[in-house]
N, C-alpha and C positions, 0 to 999 in steps of 0.2 A: 583684658577680662572684664566683662560687664557685671554690674551688681546693683542692688537696691539697699540704700542706707536704712537700717531698721532701728538703730540706736545711736544716740549722741550723748556721750558723758562729758563733753567739754574738750578733752584733748584727744580722745579715741572715738572712732566711728566704727560700729559693727555693720558689716556689709554682707548681705545674703546674695551669693553669686547666682547667675542664671542656672548653674548646675546644682544649686541648693547647698553649697558650702557656706559656712559662717567664717568670715575672715575679720579679725581686728585690724583696723586701718588708721593710718594718719594721713594728714594733708601734705601734699608735696609743697615745699617752701614757696614756690612762685605764685601760689594763690594769694599770698600776702602782698604781692606787688601790683595787683590789679585794681586798686583803688576801691576794693570792697570794704565799705565802712560797716561791716556787720560783725557781731560777736561770733557768728558761726557761718562762714561762707558756704559750708556744706550743712544741709538740713536733713532731718528724717523725712523720708519720702523721695529724696533725690535719686535719680538713676546716674550712676557714676562708672568711670573706668578706672580699674586698679591694676597695679603691677605688684605681684607677690615677690617675697624675698625668701631666702633659705630658712629664715627663722620661723616662717609660717605666718608672718604678719604681712601687711601690704601698705603701698602708697597710693593714695587717690590722685590720679593725674588729670582727670577732666570730669566735668559735670555736664550732663545733657541739658538742653533747654527745658525750663519748667513750664508746665501748662498753667500753673498758678501757684500762689503761696499765701500764707498769712503771716504778716509781719507786724512787729510792734516796737515801741521804744524800748531799748535795752534797759534793765533795771540799773539804776545808779550811773548810767552812761548816757546822758541826754543827747549826745551827738552821734550816738551809734544806734543801729537797729538790731533786732533779734528776730530771725525767721523762726516761727513756731513749727512750721511743717510745709512741705511742698507737694504738688501734684495730687491734690485732694478732689475727691468726688463730693464730699459734703463735710459739714461741721456741726457738732452738737455743742451748744453753749449751756452749761449747767447754771442754774439760777436758784438762789434761796431768798425768800422774801425776808427771812430772819435766820439767825444761827448759822452763818453770819448774814448780814444785809448785803445784797447785790444791788448796787445802785443803777438807776435807768441810764445814767451817764456812761457807765461802764458797758452796759448792754448795748447802747446806741453806737458807742465807738467801735466795738467789736463788729457789729452788723455793718457799719460804714466800710470798715477795713475789708470785710468779707465781700461786700458788694463791689468794691473796687477791683477785686481779683476774681470775680464771678464764682464764689464759693457759696452754694446754697447752704442756709443755716436753719436748724431746727432748735427751738428754745425748749430746754428740759427743766421743768420746775420740780424741785426736790423738797422734802421735809414738810409736807402738808400737816402731818400728824403733830407737829410741834407748835403749829400757828394758833393764835387766838382767833376769835370770830372776826375782829376787825382786820387782822392780817390776812385771813382767808378771803375777805371781801376785797382787800387791796390786790391780793394775787389774781383774783377773778378779773379785776379791772385791768390789770397788766396784760393777762392773757387776751382779753377782748381787744385791747389796743393793738397788740402785735399780730393777733390773727387777722384783724381788719386791714392792717398794712400788707399782709401777705406772708407772714412767717408762721410756719406750723408750730404749735405749742403742744407739749405733752406733760401730764402731771405724773410723777412717780414718787414712790417711797423706796429709795435705794436700799435701805437697811433691811426691810422685809421683803424686797423684791416686787412689791405691788406696782403694777403698771409697766414693769421693765419688759415684759413679753412683747408689748406694742412696738418696742424699739428695734427688735430683731429683724423684722422684714425690711426696715429702713436702713439697716447696716449691711445686709447680705450682699456680698460680692463687691462692696464698695471700700474705698479707703476714706476713713472718717476721722477728723480731728476731734478730741474731746477736750474742751477748755473750760475755764471758769475761775472764780476766785479760790483761794486756799480755803478748805473747810466746807466746800459746798456738797461734797460727797462723791467726787469723781472716782477715787480708788475704791469705794463701797460699791459703785455701780459696776466698775470693771470686774470686781470679784463676782458679782451676780452674773454678768454676761460671759465671763471667761473664768470659771471656778478654778482652773489650774494656775491662774496668775498669782494668786495668794499675795496680793499687794497689802502693804502695811497701811493701816488707817489710824487716825488719831482723833480724839475729842477736840472740839474747838475751845479756845481760851474763853472761859466764862467771864473773866475780868474785863476783857476787851471786846468780846463778841467777834473775834477774828479767827480765821483758820490757821492751822499749823501745817507747814510744808511737810508732806510725806513722800512726795515725788521729787526728786532732785535733777532728773534728766528726762529728756524725750525719748519715748520708745514706741515702736510699732508692734502691737500685739495681734496675733492671728486669732480671728474669731472662729468658734467651732462650726458655724454655718457657712463659712466662707467670707472673705474680706478681712480688713485690718482696722483696728481702732488705735489711734495715736494717743497715747497718754502723755500729757505735758505737765510741768510743774505749775502749781496754782499761781495765778497772776493777780496783782492788786490793781495795777494801772494799765491803760492801754492808749499810749500815744501812737498815732498813725503816721506813716511816711508816704512819700510819693503821691500825695493828694494835694493838687493845686486848689486854691479857693474857688476858681471858676468851675472846677469839676465836682467840688463837695456836694453841691445841690443834688447832683444826680445819684449820690449814694444814700440819700434819704428818699425813699420811693414816693412818699406822699408829698413831700416838699417839691420834688421834682415835677409831679403832676400839676400842682398849683402854679409853680413858677412859669409855666408856659403862657400864663395869663398876665405876667408882670408887664408893665409899660415898657421897661428897658430890658433888652436881651441879656445884659451882663449884670443884672440886679443881684446884689449880695444878700437882699432880704434883711438889711439892718435898718437903714434910715431913708431909703429911696422913696420918692413919691410914686404912687400907682403900683405899690407892691402887693400882688395878690396873695403872697405867702403870709405876710403880716396880718392881712385881712382875714385869711383862713384861720390863723391862730386866734384872733380876736373873736371869731364866730365859732370857735371850738371844732372846726373841721380838721385842724392839726393839733395834736396834744402839745401843751406848753412844754412838757418835759423833753419831747423830741426836738422842739425848736430850740430850747436852751442847750441841748446837746450839740446841735448843729452850730450855734454860735460859739460854744466853747472850743470846738474843733477849728472854727474859723479864726478864732483869736490865737490858737496855738501857731497857726501858719503865718498870721500877721506879725506876731512877735518873733517869728523865726526861732521858735524853741527847739525845733528838730531839724537837723541837717538831712537833706535827701539821702536815702540809701541806694545802693547799686546792686 
């Protein structure tokens, strides 16, 4: 029997069959023997085959090939990966300039990971109503930066619903991953877009200006206008896998464009002579924040912090 994985709670997977049945499923043991160094060899968005049993539950016996996925370093397990979701049409990355602060390094790592697997990303900026004049100016600079690179940016206020109507046509009939740091307002946005979801929300920790986890597992939620939104637990860091140093340049769009003019075709854009990328950074054609994000990812690979995922 074929089905779609719509929820992952760690040990159980909720599968929606092609006939529309909802079946709680577990992984057949031999998945553990295939060298998959992932905390979740099956992910939300996977198309799977299941065998039901008399108790009404099922075993997942096979996973169809994925068209793409977004993967990150597993929390507290630096040598394992965590697949956030598979078979995506798009991703929304929610960002807050403050309350809590979303770093440009986090944004750039997410974007590079999405580029690697050809997942289009829209940046959704939330909580403008809480920002000071200086913070609003900084947000405008960020929006200009990412718009110029080619990433669509949308400003919303999830709590009041302001700006959220603009997201609906972008979500219609698509499978979209919703990601971001804890506390940026993902659950609040989902409650605006899918009123019957009734997701729990929480105030951020004022003492540390950090978010509190309200979502503890990944789930695919049906949108009223057609399509699915995949809700994921808030993430603090984003270590990427499967990206070789020689490939990394091509996942930073503007760095890739300038790299074509470098003297050496295998230029890493660190210390080589005739590097067009370093020159572009010095002349402000490439933002220093983006270049620093690129270097930090290059450093991860060179220090072999992460083992490749399968």
